C-alpha positions as CSV (number, residue, x, y, z in Angstrom):
1,M,-123.8,8.5,234.6
2,D,-121.2,6.5,234.5
3,V,-117.8,6.6,236.0
4,D,-115.9,7.7,232.4
5,A,-118.9,10.5,231.6
6,L,-119.0,12.0,235.4
7,N,-115.1,11.9,235.6
8,L,-115.7,13.9,232.0
9,A,-117.9,16.4,233.5
10,T,-115.6,17.0,236.1
11,V,-112.0,17.7,234.0
12,L,-114.8,20.1,231.9
13,S,-116.1,21.6,235.0
14,L,-112.8,22.8,236.0
15,G,-110.8,23.4,233.0
16,W,-114.4,25.9,232.7
17,L,-113.9,27.6,236.2
18,L,-110.0,27.5,235.5
19,W,-110.4,29.5,232.1
20,L,-112.7,32.2,233.9
21,V,-110.2,32.3,236.7
22,I,-107.2,33.3,233.7
23,M,-109.4,35.8,231.9
24,G,-111.0,38.0,235.3
25,V,-108.1,38.4,236.4
26,G,-106.9,38.8,232.6
27,L,-109.8,41.4,232.7
28,I,-109.1,42.8,236.3
29,L,-105.6,43.6,234.4
30,E,-106.5,45.5,232.3
31,R,-108.4,47.8,234.9
32,R,-111.3,49.3,232.5
33,S,-113.6,51.1,234.1
34,P,-115.1,48.8,237.4
35,T,-118.7,48.7,235.3
36,A,-116.6,47.3,231.8
37,T,-114.9,45.1,233.6
38,L,-118.2,43.3,236.0
39,A,-120.2,43.3,232.3
40,W,-117.0,41.1,230.8
41,L,-117.3,38.8,233.6
42,L,-121.3,39.0,233.8
43,A,-121.5,38.1,230.3
44,L,-118.0,35.2,230.6
45,L,-120.7,33.9,233.6
46,F,-123.6,33.8,232.8
47,M,-123.2,32.9,229.0
48,P,-120.2,30.4,229.2
49,Y,-120.2,29.8,225.2
50,I,-121.1,32.3,224.2
51,G,-119.4,35.0,226.3
52,A,-116.3,33.8,225.5
53,V,-116.7,33.7,222.0
54,I,-117.7,37.5,222.1
55,Y,-114.8,38.3,224.4
56,F,-112.5,36.2,221.3
57,L,-113.9,38.7,219.1
58,F,-114.6,41.9,220.3
59,G,-113.4,42.4,224.3
60,P,-109.4,42.7,223.7
61,R,-109.4,47.5,224.1
62,R,-106.1,47.0,222.7
63,L,-103.1,45.1,220.9
64,R,-99.4,45.5,220.9
65,R,-98.5,44.3,218.2
66,R,-101.2,47.6,216.2
67,R,-100.0,49.5,218.5
68,L,-96.6,48.8,217.9
69,R,-97.1,49.2,214.0
70,Y,-98.7,52.3,215.0
71,S,-95.9,53.3,216.6
72,R,-93.4,52.8,213.6
73,A,-95.9,54.5,210.5
74,R,-96.4,57.7,213.1
75,T,-92.7,58.1,213.4
76,R,-91.7,57.6,210.4
77,L,-94.5,60.3,209.4
78,I,-92.7,62.6,211.3
79,K,-89.8,61.7,210.4
80,S,-90.6,62.0,206.6
81,A,-92.2,65.3,207.4
82,H,-90.9,67.3,209.6
83,E,-90.2,70.1,208.0
84,R,-93.3,70.7,206.7
85,L,-95.4,70.3,209.4
86,R,-96.0,73.2,212.4
87,H,-94.9,72.2,216.0
88,D,-95.2,75.5,217.9
89,E,-95.4,74.6,221.5
90,N,-98.1,77.5,222.5
91,P,-101.4,78.5,219.7
92,L,-100.4,81.1,217.0
93,P,-101.2,84.7,217.5
94,G,-104.9,85.8,217.6
95,F,-105.5,83.2,219.2
96,P,-107.6,83.4,222.5
97,E,-104.4,83.7,225.7
98,T,-107.7,82.4,228.1
99,G,-110.6,81.1,229.3
100,L,-112.3,77.7,227.8
101,E,-110.6,77.4,224.8
102,Q,-107.3,78.3,226.2
103,Q,-107.4,75.2,227.9
104,L,-109.5,73.1,225.3
105,A,-106.3,73.7,223.4
106,T,-104.0,72.9,225.2
107,L,-105.4,69.8,226.7
108,L,-105.3,68.6,223.4
109,K,-101.8,69.6,223.1
110,R,-100.7,67.3,225.6
111,S,-102.9,65.0,224.0
112,G,-100.5,64.4,221.6
113,Q,-102.8,67.0,218.7
114,R,-100.6,69.7,218.0
115,V,-102.0,73.1,218.8
116,P,-104.7,75.1,216.9
117,V,-103.9,76.3,213.4
118,A,-106.1,78.6,211.3
119,A,-107.9,78.1,208.0
120,L,-108.6,79.8,205.2
121,D,-112.2,79.1,205.1
122,V,-114.8,76.4,206.9
123,R,-117.9,75.4,205.3
124,L,-121.1,73.4,207.0
125,L,-121.6,70.6,204.3
126,E,-125.6,69.5,206.4
127,T,-127.4,67.5,203.2
128,G,-125.2,64.5,201.6
129,D,-126.1,65.8,198.3
130,D,-124.5,69.2,199.4
131,C,-121.5,67.5,200.8
132,F,-121.1,64.8,197.7
133,E,-121.0,67.7,195.7
134,A,-118.5,69.7,197.7
135,I,-116.3,66.6,196.8
136,M,-116.9,65.9,194.2
137,A,-116.1,69.1,193.2
138,A,-112.9,68.8,194.9
139,V,-111.5,65.5,193.5
140,A,-112.4,67.0,189.8
141,G,-110.1,70.7,190.5
142,A,-107.2,68.0,192.0
143,T,-103.8,68.3,190.1
144,H,-101.3,66.2,192.1
145,H,-103.4,63.7,194.2
146,V,-106.7,62.8,195.5
147,H,-106.9,60.7,199.0
148,L,-110.2,59.2,200.7
149,E,-111.1,57.2,203.9
150,Y,-114.0,55.7,204.7
151,Y,-115.9,53.0,207.3
152,I,-118.8,53.2,204.8
153,W,-118.8,53.0,201.2
154,Q,-121.7,51.6,199.3
155,P,-121.3,50.8,195.7
156,D,-125.0,52.1,194.9
157,G,-125.4,55.0,192.5
158,I,-123.6,57.9,194.8
159,G,-120.5,54.7,195.5
160,T,-120.3,54.6,191.7
161,R,-120.5,58.1,191.0
162,L,-117.3,58.8,192.2
163,R,-115.9,56.1,192.0
164,D,-116.3,56.8,188.8
165,L,-114.7,60.2,189.0
166,L,-111.8,58.4,190.5
167,I,-111.1,56.4,187.7
168,E,-111.2,59.7,185.2
169,K,-108.8,61.1,187.6
170,A,-106.4,58.1,187.9
171,R,-106.3,58.0,183.8
172,A,-105.6,61.7,183.6
173,G,-102.1,61.1,186.2
174,V,-103.6,62.2,189.3
175,Q,-102.4,60.4,192.5
176,V,-106.0,58.3,194.0
177,R,-105.7,55.8,197.5
178,L,-108.6,54.7,198.4
179,L,-108.2,53.8,201.9
180,L,-111.8,51.4,203.0
181,D,-113.2,49.7,206.7
182,A,-113.1,45.7,205.9
183,I,-116.4,45.9,208.4
184,G,-117.6,48.9,207.3
185,S,-117.1,48.3,203.5
186,N,-118.2,44.7,203.6
187,S,-120.2,45.4,200.3
188,V,-117.4,46.6,198.0
189,K,-116.4,43.8,196.3
190,R,-113.3,43.4,194.0
191,A,-115.3,43.5,190.8
192,F,-116.6,47.6,191.7
193,L,-112.7,48.0,192.7
194,K,-111.4,46.4,190.1
195,P,-112.0,49.2,187.5
196,L,-110.5,51.9,189.6
197,V,-107.3,49.6,190.4
198,E,-106.3,48.9,185.7
199,A,-107.1,52.9,186.0
200,G,-103.7,53.2,188.2
201,A,-105.1,53.8,191.9
202,S,-104.7,52.4,194.8
203,T,-107.1,51.1,197.0
204,A,-106.4,49.1,200.4
205,W,-108.4,47.2,203.1
206,F,-107.8,49.1,206.9
207,N,-107.8,46.0,209.1
208,P,-109.1,43.6,206.0
209,I,-110.8,40.1,207.7
210,R,-108.7,36.8,207.1
211,L,-110.8,33.8,208.4
212,P,-108.2,31.7,209.5
213,R,-107.0,34.6,212.0
214,L,-110.8,35.4,212.9
215,G,-110.0,37.3,215.8
216,P,-110.4,40.6,218.1
217,S,-108.6,43.0,216.2
218,H,-111.2,42.4,213.5
219,M,-113.9,42.5,214.9
220,N,-112.8,45.3,216.7
221,F,-110.5,48.8,215.5
222,R,-111.8,49.8,213.2
223,T,-110.8,53.2,210.9
224,H,-115.1,55.0,211.8
225,R,-113.2,57.7,210.3
226,K,-114.3,59.3,207.2
227,I,-111.8,61.9,205.7
228,V,-111.3,63.7,202.2
229,V,-107.7,65.1,201.0
230,A,-107.5,66.7,197.4
231,D,-104.0,67.9,196.9
232,G,-103.4,68.8,200.5
233,R,-105.2,71.7,200.3
234,V,-108.9,70.8,201.0
235,G,-109.8,68.7,203.3
236,F,-113.0,67.0,204.5
237,I,-114.0,65.1,207.9
238,G,-117.6,64.2,209.4
239,G,-120.1,62.2,210.0
240,I,-121.7,61.4,206.7
241,N,-120.1,57.5,204.7
242,I,-120.6,57.4,200.6
243,S,-124.1,55.6,200.4
244,D,-127.3,56.4,198.6
245,H,-129.0,56.2,202.5
246,H,-127.5,60.2,202.5
247,S,-129.0,61.5,199.6
248,S,-132.0,63.3,199.7
249,F,-132.0,62.3,195.3
250,S,-131.7,58.7,196.6
251,S,-133.4,58.1,199.0
252,N,-136.1,61.3,199.2
253,E,-137.8,62.1,202.6
254,D,-135.6,59.4,204.5
255,A,-132.6,60.8,203.5
256,W,-130.5,60.5,206.7
257,R,-129.3,63.5,208.3
258,D,-126.5,64.5,208.6
259,T,-123.3,67.0,209.6
260,H,-119.8,66.9,207.2
261,L,-117.2,69.8,207.0
262,R,-115.2,71.2,203.9
263,I,-111.7,72.2,205.2
264,D,-109.4,74.6,203.3
265,G,-106.2,76.0,204.3
266,E,-102.8,75.2,206.5
267,P,-105.4,72.4,209.5
268,V,-105.6,70.4,206.2
269,Q,-102.2,69.0,206.1
270,R,-103.0,67.6,210.2
271,L,-105.9,65.3,208.0
272,Q,-103.4,64.5,205.9
273,F,-100.6,63.6,208.3
274,I,-103.7,61.1,209.7
275,F,-104.5,59.9,206.0
276,L,-101.0,59.0,205.8
277,E,-100.7,57.0,209.3
278,D,-103.6,55.2,208.3
279,W,-102.3,54.2,204.7
280,Y,-98.6,53.5,206.3
281,F,-100.8,51.3,208.9
282,A,-102.6,49.5,206.4
283,T,-100.2,49.2,203.4
284,E,-96.3,49.5,204.9
285,Q,-95.7,52.6,202.4
286,A,-97.0,55.7,202.3
287,P,-95.7,58.7,199.9
288,F,-93.3,61.5,202.0
289,E,-92.9,63.9,199.3
290,P,-93.3,67.6,199.5
291,E,-95.8,68.4,196.9
292,F,-97.5,66.5,200.0
293,F,-98.0,68.8,202.4
294,P,-97.9,72.7,200.5
295,P,-97.0,75.5,202.2
296,F,-99.4,78.2,202.8
297,A,-98.7,81.7,202.5
298,E,-99.4,84.2,205.7
299,Q,-103.3,85.0,205.2
300,P,-106.1,86.1,207.5
301,Q,-106.7,84.2,210.1
302,N,-110.2,83.0,209.8
303,V,-111.6,79.8,211.7
304,W,-109.5,78.8,214.3
305,L,-109.8,74.7,214.3
306,H,-107.8,71.8,216.0
307,V,-108.4,68.7,213.9
308,V,-108.4,65.9,216.8
309,E,-107.2,62.2,216.8
310,S,-107.9,59.3,218.4
311,G,-108.1,55.7,219.1
312,P,-107.7,51.8,220.2
313,D,-103.6,52.5,219.0
314,G,-102.8,55.0,221.8
315,H,-103.5,55.6,225.6
316,Q,-104.2,59.5,225.1
317,D,-108.7,58.9,224.5
318,A,-108.4,62.8,223.2
319,I,-112.0,63.1,221.5
320,A,-113.4,61.7,224.8
321,K,-111.3,63.8,227.1
322,F,-112.7,66.7,224.8
323,F,-115.9,65.6,225.6
324,F,-115.6,66.1,228.4
325,A,-113.6,69.4,229.4
326,A,-116.3,71.1,227.1
327,I,-119.0,69.9,228.9
328,T,-117.8,70.7,232.8
329,G,-116.2,74.0,231.7
330,A,-119.8,74.9,230.0
331,Q,-120.7,78.2,231.2
332,Q,-124.1,79.0,229.4
333,Q,-125.3,76.1,226.9
334,I,-124.3,72.7,225.6
335,L,-126.0,71.5,222.2
336,L,-125.5,67.7,221.9
337,T,-126.8,65.7,218.0
338,T,-125.4,62.0,218.1
339,P,-127.2,59.1,216.7
340,Y,-126.0,57.1,219.0
341,F,-126.5,58.3,222.9
342,V,-124.7,55.7,225.7
343,P,-122.6,57.7,227.4
344,T,-119.8,56.8,230.2
345,E,-120.1,57.2,233.6
346,A,-118.0,60.3,233.7
347,L,-119.9,61.9,231.3
348,T,-123.3,61.3,232.3
349,T,-122.1,63.3,235.4
350,A,-120.2,65.5,233.7
351,L,-124.1,66.0,231.7
352,I,-125.9,66.4,235.3
353,T,-123.6,68.0,236.7
354,A,-123.5,71.1,234.3
355,S,-127.4,71.0,234.3
356,L,-127.7,71.3,238.4
357,R,-125.2,74.2,238.0
358,G,-127.6,76.1,235.6
359,V,-126.0,75.5,232.4
360,E,-129.2,74.7,229.7
361,V,-128.2,71.4,228.4
362,R,-130.1,69.5,225.4
363,I,-129.8,66.2,223.6
364,L,-131.0,65.5,220.4
365,V,-130.8,62.0,219.5
366,P,-133.0,60.1,216.7
367,K,-136.2,58.2,218.0
368,R,-135.3,55.2,216.6
369,S,-131.6,54.6,215.3
370,D,-130.6,51.8,212.7
371,S,-129.7,50.0,216.0
372,R,-132.5,48.8,218.0
373,L,-130.3,47.4,221.1
374,V,-128.5,51.2,221.0
375,T,-131.7,52.7,221.1
376,A,-132.8,50.4,224.1
377,A,-129.0,51.7,225.3
378,A,-129.4,55.3,225.2
379,R,-133.2,55.3,226.9
380,S,-131.8,53.3,229.4
381,Y,-130.5,57.0,230.6
382,Y,-133.1,59.7,229.5
383,D,-134.9,59.7,233.1
384,E,-131.9,60.4,234.8
385,L,-130.9,62.8,232.4
386,V,-134.5,64.7,232.1
387,S,-134.6,64.2,236.0
388,A,-132.0,67.0,236.5
389,G,-133.3,69.9,234.0
390,I,-131.9,68.4,230.8
391,R,-134.1,68.5,227.8
392,I,-133.9,65.6,225.5
393,D,-135.5,65.9,221.8
394,E,-135.9,62.4,219.7
395,Y,-135.8,63.6,215.4
396,G,-137.1,61.5,213.1
397,P,-137.9,60.0,211.2
398,P,-135.7,59.8,209.2
399,M,-132.2,58.6,210.7
400,L,-130.0,61.0,212.5
401,H,-126.9,60.6,211.8
402,A,-125.1,64.2,212.9
403,K,-122.0,64.6,214.9
404,V,-121.8,67.3,217.3
405,L,-121.8,69.8,220.7
406,V,-121.2,73.3,220.7
407,I,-121.0,75.3,224.3
408,D,-121.8,78.2,224.4
409,K,-122.5,79.2,221.6
410,R,-118.5,80.0,220.8
411,I,-116.9,76.8,220.5
412,A,-118.3,73.5,218.1
413,A,-117.3,70.6,217.0
414,V,-117.9,67.7,214.1
415,G,-117.0,64.9,213.5
416,S,-117.1,61.1,213.4
417,A,-117.6,60.4,217.0
418,N,-120.2,59.2,218.6
419,F,-121.2,59.4,221.9
420,D,-120.2,56.1,223.1
421,N,-117.8,53.9,224.7
422,R,-117.5,52.5,221.2
423,S,-115.7,56.2,219.4
424,F,-114.3,57.4,222.4
425,T,-111.9,54.3,222.6
426,L,-112.4,51.2,220.0
427,N,-113.0,53.1,217.2
428,F,-110.3,55.2,214.7
429,E,-111.7,58.5,214.6
430,I,-111.5,62.2,213.7
431,M,-113.6,65.4,214.4
432,A,-113.0,69.1,214.6
433,A,-112.6,71.2,217.0
434,L,-113.9,74.7,215.7
435,Y,-113.1,77.9,218.0
436,D,-115.3,79.9,216.0
437,T,-118.6,82.1,217.2
438,A,-119.7,82.2,213.6
439,I,-119.2,78.6,213.2
440,A,-121.0,78.1,216.1
441,Q,-124.0,80.4,215.7
442,A,-124.8,78.7,212.2
443,L,-124.7,75.0,214.1
444,I,-126.9,76.8,217.3
445,R,-129.7,77.3,213.7
446,T,-129.0,74.3,212.6
447,F,-130.1,72.5,215.5
448,E,-133.0,74.3,216.4
449,A,-134.3,74.0,213.1
450,D,-133.8,70.1,213.3
451,L,-135.6,71.0,216.5
452,K,-139.2,71.7,214.6
453,L,-138.6,67.0,213.5
454,A,-138.2,66.3,216.8
455,R,-140.5,65.6,220.0
456,P,-139.3,66.5,223.8
457,Y,-138.6,63.0,225.5
458,V,-141.5,62.9,228.3
459,K,-140.6,61.0,231.7
460,P,-143.3,58.8,231.5
461,G,-146.4,58.8,234.4
462,R,-146.2,55.1,235.2
463,R,-143.6,53.0,234.6
464,A,-143.5,50.8,231.5
465,P,-144.1,47.7,230.2
466,I,-141.7,44.7,232.8
467,G,-140.1,43.6,229.5
468,Q,-140.0,46.9,228.0
469,R,-137.5,48.2,230.8
470,L,-135.6,44.6,231.1
471,F,-134.6,45.2,227.7
472,E,-133.4,48.6,228.3
473,S,-131.5,48.0,231.5
474,A,-130.2,44.8,229.9
475,A,-129.3,46.8,226.9
476,R,-127.7,50.1,229.1
477,L,-125.9,47.0,231.0
478,L,-123.8,46.1,227.8
479,S,-123.3,49.6,227.2
480,P,-119.8,49.6,227.3
481,L,-119.1,46.3,225.4
482,L,-121.7,48.3,222.6
């Protein structure tokens, strides 16, 4: 090697070392969990070039500019809708005044989620076909507006049917707004949306991908929400995307197992607010007329619930805090259904501690999710949990995609958030916390029915092959990044 080449190598090495020091200091100052910080430092150290690209695309958790833009959206919506949204400081009469329900409601209110309100009705939708039928019925019955926000919308049979119905409603004068995630719905092309736009509907992309400025704001910070609001009175949230994967008519026995909710009544106003906040973020404009927040007459209180949102635009992490508080507060039983089980250290400890103090803890996961890496990371936790007395059942095939938590047979949560770091800190998610024994009991019956298509995970009597253990351990090391 000649002198010039040696000098160039020295300069490049020193430059790379300086870059590592700068990135390391930046990571430390972000005050992530020690595990996440070490995972990123090791990725940058042992994958010199690939690690840098991965960090650039996936590493940053929050961008100030995006957070400020979301803050402006929220401030304007609060100002415009102030007279039409409930601002009670305490839960309304009829809500439990003590116990875990009150503690969780207080936690969520202090995390920026307002107070629980009573729905006129909440209907469980536990197959994709039931969900699509209910959504299309609500859309067909809308007279003023229909708002939809989805992570995944496929231009397949289901996606085309719903699009065509939206075209029909737009032509009839109903305001239609469709917000899609730019990565989750990347199969949707302009030609698919063109007839909808020509009919008078409005469409927008959440965090669109622009190659000249491709960066962390595009790979992370996705809207993983599934929201439908019809006339401000009927709303839908849960785990079901617009895809033939969820339909037994299209996918037969391979249809994904999932859970969704149809909500009638005042909680839909909170759902509407969250949609309009996301719409404003995507388009920098949103409707604020009173018709979008219709009044609800005093009626019997049926189902108390909290519509809970979280995302990387703030530091509240309300959904993660709810899961932690619910698990640590459980006294009898914890039933968790999730397609992606990659828990944080705090939630792992909470589950183990609950089991050790005598709470029945059962976790239902897919035998194989649609991500081999996530499945491997999840399995790396199983032995520790099973040793603490937790029962883990592996469902399927088909794919299990429901995201449900049931606590002590009377409190439940259904939404879009998986039990992993990405849902808790990186994605925009939404969930309904339900304080209702009847709903909780119905979800327990569903859990028990799902167990018929599952097998309990049994800790192996002997060690797995070294290749399998290495892959699972490596996937676990990357779990804070998933």
